[in-house]
C-alpha positions as CSV (number, residue, x, y, z in Angstrom):
1,X,48.0,124.5,170.9
2,X,45.8,124.1,167.7
3,X,43.4,126.9,167.0
4,X,40.3,125.3,165.5
5,X,37.5,127.6,164.1
6,X,34.3,125.9,165.0
7,X,31.7,128.3,166.4
8,X,31.4,132.1,167.0
9,X,30.9,131.2,170.6
10,X,34.6,130.4,170.7
11,X,35.6,134.0,169.8
12,X,35.6,137.1,172.0
13,X,34.7,140.5,170.6
14,X,38.3,141.6,170.8
15,X,39.4,138.6,168.7
16,X,36.7,139.3,166.1
17,X,37.8,143.0,165.9
18,X,41.4,141.8,165.2
19,X,40.2,139.5,162.5
20,X,38.2,142.2,160.8
21,X,41.1,144.6,161.0
22,X,43.6,142.1,159.6
23,X,41.1,141.3,156.8
24,X,41.5,144.8,155.4
25,X,45.2,144.1,154.9
26,X,44.3,141.0,152.9
27,X,41.8,142.7,150.6
28,X,44.3,143.9,148.0
29,X,45.7,140.3,147.8
30,X,42.1,139.0,147.3
31,X,41.8,141.4,144.4
32,X,45.0,140.1,142.7
33,X,48.1,141.4,144.5
34,X,50.7,138.7,144.6
35,X,51.6,136.9,147.9
36,X,53.5,133.9,149.0
37,X,52.4,134.0,152.6
38,X,51.2,130.4,152.6
39,X,53.7,129.0,150.1
40,X,54.5,125.3,150.9
41,X,51.2,125.0,152.9
42,X,48.4,122.6,151.9
43,X,44.7,123.0,152.7
44,X,42.3,120.0,152.5
45,X,38.6,120.7,151.7
46,X,36.1,118.1,152.8
47,X,32.5,119.0,151.7
48,X,29.9,116.4,152.6
49,X,27.2,118.8,151.4
50,X,27.0,121.0,148.2
51,X,28.8,124.3,148.2
52,X,29.8,127.0,145.7
53,X,30.9,130.2,147.5
54,X,32.4,128.7,150.6
55,X,34.4,126.0,148.9
56,X,35.6,128.2,146.0
57,X,36.4,131.2,148.2
58,X,38.5,129.0,150.5
59,X,40.4,127.6,147.4
60,X,40.8,131.1,146.0
61,X,42.1,132.4,149.3
62,X,44.6,129.6,149.7
63,X,45.9,129.9,146.1
64,X,46.2,133.7,146.2
65,X,48.3,133.3,149.3
66,X,50.6,130.9,147.4
67,X,49.4,127.7,149.0
68,X,47.9,124.5,147.5
69,X,44.5,122.8,147.9
70,X,43.6,119.1,147.9
71,X,39.9,118.2,147.7
72,X,38.0,115.1,149.0
73,X,35.8,115.4,145.9
74,X,32.3,113.9,145.8
75,X,31.6,111.9,148.9
76,X,30.2,109.0,146.9
77,X,33.6,108.6,145.2
78,X,35.6,108.6,148.4
79,X,36.2,106.0,151.1
80,X,33.2,107.5,152.9
81,X,31.1,105.4,150.5
82,X,32.8,102.3,151.9
83,X,31.8,103.1,155.4
84,X,34.8,105.1,156.6
85,X,34.0,107.1,159.7
86,X,34.5,110.9,159.9
87,X,37.0,110.4,162.7
88,X,39.2,108.1,160.5
89,X,38.9,110.4,157.5
90,X,40.1,113.3,159.6
91,X,43.0,111.3,161.0
92,X,44.1,110.3,157.6
93,X,43.8,113.7,155.8
94,X,45.5,115.4,158.8
95,X,48.7,113.6,157.5
96,X,48.4,115.3,154.1
97,X,47.4,118.8,154.9
98,X,48.2,121.8,157.2
99,X,44.5,122.6,157.8
100,X,41.1,121.0,157.0
101,X,38.0,122.9,156.0
102,X,34.9,120.7,156.8
103,X,31.3,121.0,155.8
104,X,29.0,118.3,157.2
105,X,25.2,117.7,157.4
106,X,25.4,116.7,161.1
107,X,25.3,119.4,163.7
108,X,28.4,119.1,166.0
109,X,30.4,117.3,163.3
110,X,33.1,119.9,163.2
111,X,33.7,120.0,166.9
112,X,33.9,116.2,166.9
113,X,36.4,116.2,164.1
114,X,38.5,118.6,166.0
115,X,38.9,116.0,168.8
116,X,40.6,113.7,166.3
117,X,42.6,116.1,164.2
118,X,46.3,116.9,164.5
119,X,45.8,120.0,162.3
120,X,43.3,122.9,162.6
121,X,39.7,122.2,161.6
122,X,37.7,125.1,160.1
123,X,34.0,124.6,160.2
124,X,32.4,125.4,156.9
125,X,28.9,124.6,158.2
126,X,27.6,121.7,160.3
127,X,23.9,121.0,159.7
128,X,21.7,123.5,161.4
129,X,24.5,124.4,163.8
130,X,27.2,127.0,163.0
131,X,28.9,128.6,160.1
132,X,31.6,130.9,161.6
133,X,33.5,131.9,158.5
134,X,30.2,133.1,156.9
135,X,29.5,135.1,160.0
136,X,32.9,136.7,159.9
137,X,32.5,137.7,156.2
138,X,29.0,139.0,157.1
139,X,30.4,141.2,159.8
140,X,33.2,142.4,157.5
141,X,30.6,143.3,154.9
142,X,28.5,145.2,157.4
143,X,31.7,147.0,158.6
144,X,32.8,147.9,155.0
145,X,29.3,148.8,153.6
146,X,27.4,150.1,156.6
147,X,28.4,150.2,160.3
148,X,28.7,147.8,163.2
149,X,27.9,150.2,166.0
150,X,24.3,151.0,166.9
151,X,23.2,148.6,164.2
152,X,19.6,147.9,163.4
153,X,19.3,144.7,161.5
154,X,16.4,142.4,160.4
155,X,17.1,138.6,159.9
156,X,14.6,137.2,157.5
157,X,13.6,133.6,156.5
158,X,14.5,130.3,158.0
159,X,15.6,131.2,161.5
160,X,15.0,127.7,162.9
161,X,17.3,125.6,160.7
162,X,19.5,128.4,159.3
163,X,23.0,128.0,160.6
164,X,24.0,131.3,159.0
165,X,21.6,133.3,161.0
166,X,22.4,131.4,164.2
167,X,26.1,132.2,164.0
168,X,25.4,135.8,162.9
169,X,23.0,136.5,165.7
170,X,25.5,135.3,168.3
171,X,28.2,137.6,166.9
172,X,25.9,140.6,166.6
173,X,24.9,140.2,170.2
174,X,28.6,141.0,171.1
175,X,28.0,144.4,169.3
176,X,24.7,145.0,171.1
177,X,22.8,145.1,167.8
178,X,19.1,145.8,167.7
179,X,17.8,142.6,166.0
180,X,14.4,142.0,164.5
181,X,13.7,138.3,163.7
182,X,11.3,137.9,160.8
183,X,10.0,134.4,160.0
184,X,6.8,132.3,159.8
185,X,5.8,130.9,163.2
186,X,7.1,127.4,162.4
187,X,10.5,128.7,161.5
188,X,11.2,131.1,164.4
189,X,14.6,131.3,166.0
190,X,15.0,128.5,168.6
191,X,14.2,129.6,172.2
192,X,17.6,128.4,173.5
193,X,19.4,130.7,171.0
194,X,17.1,133.7,171.9
195,X,17.8,133.2,175.6
196,X,21.6,133.2,174.9
197,X,21.3,136.3,172.8
198,X,19.4,138.2,175.5
199,X,22.1,137.1,178.1
200,X,24.7,138.7,175.8
201,X,22.7,142.0,175.9
202,X,21.1,141.9,172.5
203,X,17.8,143.7,171.8
204,X,15.5,141.3,170.1
205,X,12.0,141.6,168.6
206,X,10.0,139.3,166.4
207,X,7.5,139.8,163.6
208,X,6.2,137.8,160.6
209,X,6.4,140.6,157.9
210,X,9.2,142.6,156.4
211,X,6.9,145.6,155.9
212,X,6.8,146.1,159.7
213,X,10.4,147.2,159.9
214,X,11.7,148.0,156.4
215,X,11.7,151.7,157.0
216,X,13.6,151.5,160.3
217,X,16.6,149.2,159.7
218,X,20.2,149.6,158.4
219,X,20.6,146.0,157.2
220,X,18.1,143.5,155.7
221,X,19.7,140.1,156.0
222,X,17.6,137.7,153.8
223,X,17.9,133.9,153.8
224,X,16.2,131.2,151.7
225,X,13.8,128.7,153.2
226,X,16.0,125.6,153.2
227,X,14.1,122.7,151.7
228,X,16.9,120.3,152.5
229,X,16.6,120.9,156.3
230,X,12.9,120.0,156.5
231,X,12.1,116.5,157.8
232,X,8.7,116.8,156.2
233,X,8.4,118.0,152.6
234,X,4.8,119.0,153.2
235,X,5.9,121.4,155.9
236,X,8.3,123.0,153.5
237,X,5.6,123.6,150.9
238,X,3.6,125.6,153.5
239,X,6.3,128.2,153.8
240,X,8.1,128.1,150.4
241,X,8.2,131.6,148.8
242,X,6.7,133.3,151.8
243,X,9.1,136.2,151.6
244,X,10.1,138.2,148.5
245,X,12.1,141.4,148.4
246,X,11.0,143.6,145.5
247,X,11.6,147.1,144.3
248,X,8.1,148.0,145.4
249,X,8.9,147.0,149.0
250,X,12.1,149.0,148.9
251,X,10.2,152.2,148.3
252,X,9.6,152.2,152.0
253,X,13.3,151.6,152.9
254,X,15.8,154.1,154.3
255,X,18.3,155.6,151.9
256,X,21.3,153.9,153.5
257,X,19.7,150.4,153.8
258,X,21.9,147.5,152.6
259,X,20.5,144.1,151.6
260,X,22.6,141.0,152.3
261,X,22.1,137.3,151.5
262,X,24.5,134.4,152.1
263,X,23.4,132.9,148.8
264,X,22.2,130.9,147.0
265,X,18.9,132.6,146.5
266,X,15.9,131.0,145.0
267,X,13.0,133.6,144.7
268,X,13.3,135.6,148.0
269,X,15.0,138.5,146.3
270,X,13.6,139.7,142.9
271,X,16.5,140.0,140.3
272,X,15.4,143.6,139.7
273,X,16.7,144.4,143.2
274,X,20.3,143.6,141.9
275,X,20.3,146.9,140.1
276,X,19.4,149.0,143.1
277,X,21.7,150.9,145.5
278,X,20.6,148.6,148.3
279,X,22.0,145.3,147.0
280,X,25.3,144.1,148.6
281,X,25.1,140.3,148.4
282,X,27.6,140.0,145.5
283,X,30.1,142.2,147.3
284,X,29.4,140.1,150.3
285,X,30.4,137.0,148.5
286,X,33.7,138.6,147.4
287,X,34.5,139.6,151.0
288,X,34.6,135.9,151.8
289,X,38.0,135.7,150.1
290,X,40.0,138.1,152.3
291,X,38.2,137.0,155.4
292,X,39.1,133.4,154.7
293,X,42.6,134.4,153.9
294,X,42.8,135.9,157.4
295,X,41.4,132.7,159.0
296,X,43.8,130.4,157.0
297,X,46.8,132.5,158.0
298,X,45.7,132.5,161.6
299,X,45.0,128.7,161.7
300,X,48.3,128.0,160.1
301,X,50.1,130.2,162.5
302,X,51.6,132.8,160.2
303,X,49.8,135.9,161.6
């Protein structure tokens, strides 16, 4: 049976724990140790939206494990521009590759693609839906740089459209994390997600300012306000730049606080914060390589 990676809802906590444990074994390979684990395997990357870290970390993971990568390239230069459906694209590329990484602007696209695919589909982000591989690297970062048990975390920014925080919140609920949701009123976490989280046993509170909690949390998870998700540009302008993490703000932080960000950032974290002991977002981006190694090996049936 194919093991697609579509949503964090498809994983149990035991499965997540195994993935995080196995990722530690892949970390030396991510740092340059030679491996031929996926020699002879081919990964196809289909990105219908822009990407830097997710696309390149998947390519790096595959190549460091001895495999090859084929890339759809710009959508406008593919048969998609001629009107080819996602279902047909998936059917075709499944004949060329052993797994497909898909990023698509439409929520639910990855799950639909899985229905037509004869190889594993790995969801690299579907609209405002889910981004499970980002979540797993986020969990791994928290485990390596902080702790997963008794965690107090604040999720900041675009909680309405942000697929990264949607997926992460679902996963954190399995670890009974204490979550504070920080956003402007118009970008609050959707009610349906909050209800699901509470059913999972998560402790949730909401506020509109970082200052309210900065001295009480272990992790500050910052996201950008996503201009591309807003149906009305005027609504985006009302909230653009509403949050900014500065060294001044961090004077009130706990000594062991870590700051995370899925990147790219715009102006929500001042560059001066990069030099502080709190910054972990660049380490976070590196951890995407060993995590995605684990997922590729799992999807291709070699671990």
